[in-house]
C-alpha positions, -999 to +999 in steps of 0.1 A: +444+511-174+437+497-141+403+480-148+435+455-171+447+445-141+410+435-121+400+417-165+431+397-162+428+388-126+393+380-136+405+356-164+429+342-136+407+335-114+377+313-138+411+296-151+419+287-119+383+272-110+383+258-147+420+241-137+400+225-108+371+208-129+400+191-153+417+182-120+383+167-103+372+149-132+411+134-141+408+125-100+375+109-107+386+087-137+385+058-122+352+060-101+323+041-109+294+056-121+315+095-121+298+116-141+321+143-163+319+178-151+330+205-180+328+242-170+313+271-190+326+304-190+311+335-194+317+372-196+307+406-172+287+435-172+299+452-204+311+490-193+296+518-224+316+537-239+311+581-257+305+575-295+315+600-321+273+601-332+242+581-319+237+558-346+236+518-340+265+512-360+288+534-336+273+516-304+302+511-285+312+489-254+338+471-234+341+439-219+353+440-181+360+407-176+349+370-172+335+347-146+322+304-146+288+305-159+279+268-148+291+240-138+273+213-160+274+171-154+280+150-182+256+122-178+264+108-213+266+063-208+297+044-205+305+015-207+304-012-183+335-030-166+332-066-150+317-069-113+329-096-085+289-098-074+256-102-090+249-072-074+270-049-086+244-034-106+249-014-140+219+008-162+222+010-197+200+035-209+186+062-188+178+059-146+192+067-112+190+036-081+172+054-050+191+044-016+178+062+019+198+067+046+188+087+077+156+094+060+171+110+033+163+095-003+193+103-027+197+087-063+226+072-077+241+057-107+267+036-094+256+003-080+283-018-066+257-028-038+263-053-006+249-070+015+254-069+053+247-089+083+215-077+087+204-080+053+203-048+034+216-045+007+241-009+010+262+011-015+301+014+006+289+041+025+260+022+041+228+035+016+203+010+013+190+005-018+151+008-025+127-018-039+098-030-033+095-066-018+076-094-034+058-114-011+047-149-029+047-132-062+030-101-051+041-068-049+037-038-027+031-006-037+054+009-014+091+012-019+112-002+014+151-005+020+162-035+003+165-063+029+162-105+030+152-116+058+165-144+076+148-144+107+123-167+106+114-201+088+092-180+067+117-158+056+134-155+022+167-176+032+142-213+033+121-223+006+093-247+015+089-277-004+060-283-030+046-313-035+041-324-075+008-322-093+016-331-124+041-355-141+052-362-183+054-397-194+059-395-230+073-429-240+083-449-276+062-482-267+076-498-307+086-532-301+063-541-275+055-574-267+025-591-254+035-604-217+001-601-203-021-624-207-056-627-198-086-637-219-113-624-206-103-587-205-070-581-226-069-546-224-061-546-182-041-578-180-020-559-159-045-547-135-061-582-129-022-594-127-016-573-092-007-584-061+000-558-034+007-585-009+032-604-032+063-597-039+072-586-067+033-576-074+046-581-114+069-606-122+088-596-146+071-618-170+035-602-165+046-572-187+067-560-217+085-525-204+086-505-173+096-465-166+102-450-132+077-420-129+095-396-102+075-369-076+082-348-049+057-362-022+044-331+003+078-328+026+098-323-004+111-367-007+121-375-039+095-404-050+095-435-071+071-454-088+067-473-116+045-472-150+042-507-168+034-512-205+022-545-222+003-551-253-031-555-253-039-559-288-049-548-324-079-542-349-086-524-381-050-510-380-056-500-345-027-511-317-040-509-275-012-509-251-023-513-215+000-497-186-006-495-153+009-471-122+016-487-097+038-474-062+062-500-038+032-518-017+052-510+011+055-474+008+010-470+001-004-458+034-032-448+019-071-470+021-055-496+001-026-505+024-023-543+029-050-557+002-038-575-030-044-532-043-018-520-025+004-495-049-021-495-076-025-454-085-044-457-121-045-480-151-059-479-188-053-477-226-029-458-256-048-467-291-021-461-318-031-455-359-013-476-381+016-448-381+025-454-350+006-419-338-016-415-306-048-412-310-071-425-279-064-429-241-086-442-212-077-442-179-094-465-141-086-464-108-081-489-086-113-504-063-114-493-031-126-531-023-088-537-028-094-565-051-074-557-087-090-583-105-127-566-099-121-547-127-159-540-124-152-513-097-120-499-113-137-470-120-131-438-145-104-411-138-109-377-134-091-349-159-067-313-147-058-297-179-068-323-204-045-352-182-055-376-164-053-373-122-045-406-092-046-397-061-011-410-041-003-414+000+029-419-002+045-435+034+051-403+054+037-377+033+002-368+025-021-376+001-013-356-037-037-356-063-007-359-095-023-357-132-001-378-152+003-365-191+013-390-216+014-366-253-033-366-257-053-334-237-082-351-237-116-328-242-149-354-229-134-376-205-111-406-195-127-431-209-141-438-239-181-446-227-170-467-207-189-471-170-158-496-153-126-513-169-153-543-171-166-530-203-139-532-224-138-563-227-174-563-245-167-533-260-133-536-278-145-503-304-149-477-274-106-489-272-099-488-306-120-461-320-098-428-322-107-399-301-123-374-313-125-350-284-084-353-279-059-331-291-024-344-300+003-321-278+033-317-301+050-343-274+035-376-275+039-411-272+045-432-298+047-470-313+078-461-333+108-484-336+118-516-330+128-515-291+107-495-259+120-466-245+114-435-225+119-396-247+107-371-220+098-374-178+091-339-164+075-337-128+071-305-114+075-300-073+107-298-057+121-306-022+134-277+004+156-253-006+180-228+010+193-192-005+229-195-019+228-166-042+212-144-057+209-128-098+196-092-107+174-094-141+173-067-169+143-058-154+160-051-124+146-080-098+165-095-076+156-131-073+172-155-048+186-189-061+178-220-038+200-255-035+171-272-041+174-257-083+146-229-079+140-195-081+120-167-058+119-133-075+124-107-036+124-071-047+120-053-080+143-028-076+128+006-093+151+026-118+145+072-114+144+100-138+147+134-136+126+160-163+167+178-159+192+158-145+215+191-151+188+209-119+209+177-099+228+183-068+260+166-064+260+154-028+295+125-029+299+095-030+283+090-059+251+108-047+227+128-064+201+145-049+164+161-061+160+197-062+134+227-076+156+230-102+157+191-113+120+183-108+109+156-084+116+123-092+097+096-113+097+063-103+098+030-129+105-001-139+136-008-158+131-020-190+098-001-196+099+028-221+117+061-209+136+034-187+172+017-193+177-017-180+198-033-157+228-057-162+239-078-126+278-080-124+282-051-146+294-016-132+295+017-154+326+031-161+335+067-152+324+087-183+357+113-183+376+113-219+409+117-198+425+126-242+399+154-236+405+166-200+442+165-215+434+191-237+410+213-216+440+215-194+469+226-217+442+253-229+433+269-194+471+267-184+476+289-213+447+308-201+459+312-169+493+321-182+478+347-209+461+364-180+489+366-158+508+382-185+482+406-190+486+418-150+521+420-154+521+436-190+491+464-172+515+468-136+547+479-160+529+506-184+518+517-148+550+517-137+562+540-167+537+565-161+545+567-122+580+571-140+571+602-165+570+627-132+607+617-123 
């Protein structure tokens, strides 16, 4: 009879602990990244009872109560709520963030990080997020606290300007007219007519169509050049269009400054088939003597990635080489076998013959339509930019977004997993630490095999199911109530037994 008191007391104590677990779950129902606990009960050691025989069927034991067996954490994925910053990062799938403080490393699913005044990305209680720094596209193998360095001009707060190296100018040249006339060489009438000492260097009646070409110089200043087009002639169903690329002579700081060739960058021809498709291209560079009319001195342009290259030296800038893509990738040279622009007059077949060493791109200049116009104008390079925001990719890459429209990879945020998540120890403040039972943390990249992905502007909610917790709470309360009834009933039985001696 006395044992029933202890058994009932063990039931009350265990169910009291169970109520604490339920209460803690409900208290953390709105805690970011909280993982639900569940208490497992187990029976205490049993007592052997005398039996009528030694056969197995008469083997007899009596239980001695209940105890708390284990409190397990349920690491099930939970839905996301919208965060207020890109540094509110959720993990969809397997993984934990690594955070560090005071020489310790712990792990968390709660991604509500913010930057400190020193540039560290930290949890609400100051633990710093771990990551791999990315400098000039190279990722550091070492894991360090994520910190944005604004202390120097070379820090992440500023991105240096980048000069343009490639321009794409795709045009529709249908309806183009022959405005520039040169009976000696109709293919380079624009080049011969250029006068960098005049104002303007080309009269409006000396070309049929012109488009602006924008590019960035070495200081990040946006500059304007111009490409002029004019009809050059037709032969055997092929049509030749001459073009001229030039800068405002007043902005030319090259060796041609002050000459009639000031501002000249490149000249050449585009050849179109009877259907208006581009099938040949030539490109020549201006004469060093400064006389654009001397076509013998116009020399072949070099190629970069199959596109002709010209050199420009804008005022207050450094010389830069820029390739011009008009939609035809050349596999040989940019001259169709011509040694100079002057040879085109004697060998017009070199201009009109379709190139067999060229590849037409998906987007290319055409001779379609009845009026010329620009189809596409693109250029690389950019001005100086300043960091104004950050974003996080699904692969866990922290990127800086700059005022010039550029983005730059700053850190890769790794994820960590464990052989046994059940072996992790709760440290409070949504953090866990590894133990011998959990095994060592295994680092990996978000989005790779067996690791989850990261989501910016997302916070994982608590995975507590309050409906099931209320059911558990009722069952736990009933269990405590019944065990307390056992104690009071056993007490009454003892009281009756004591009354027998009276």
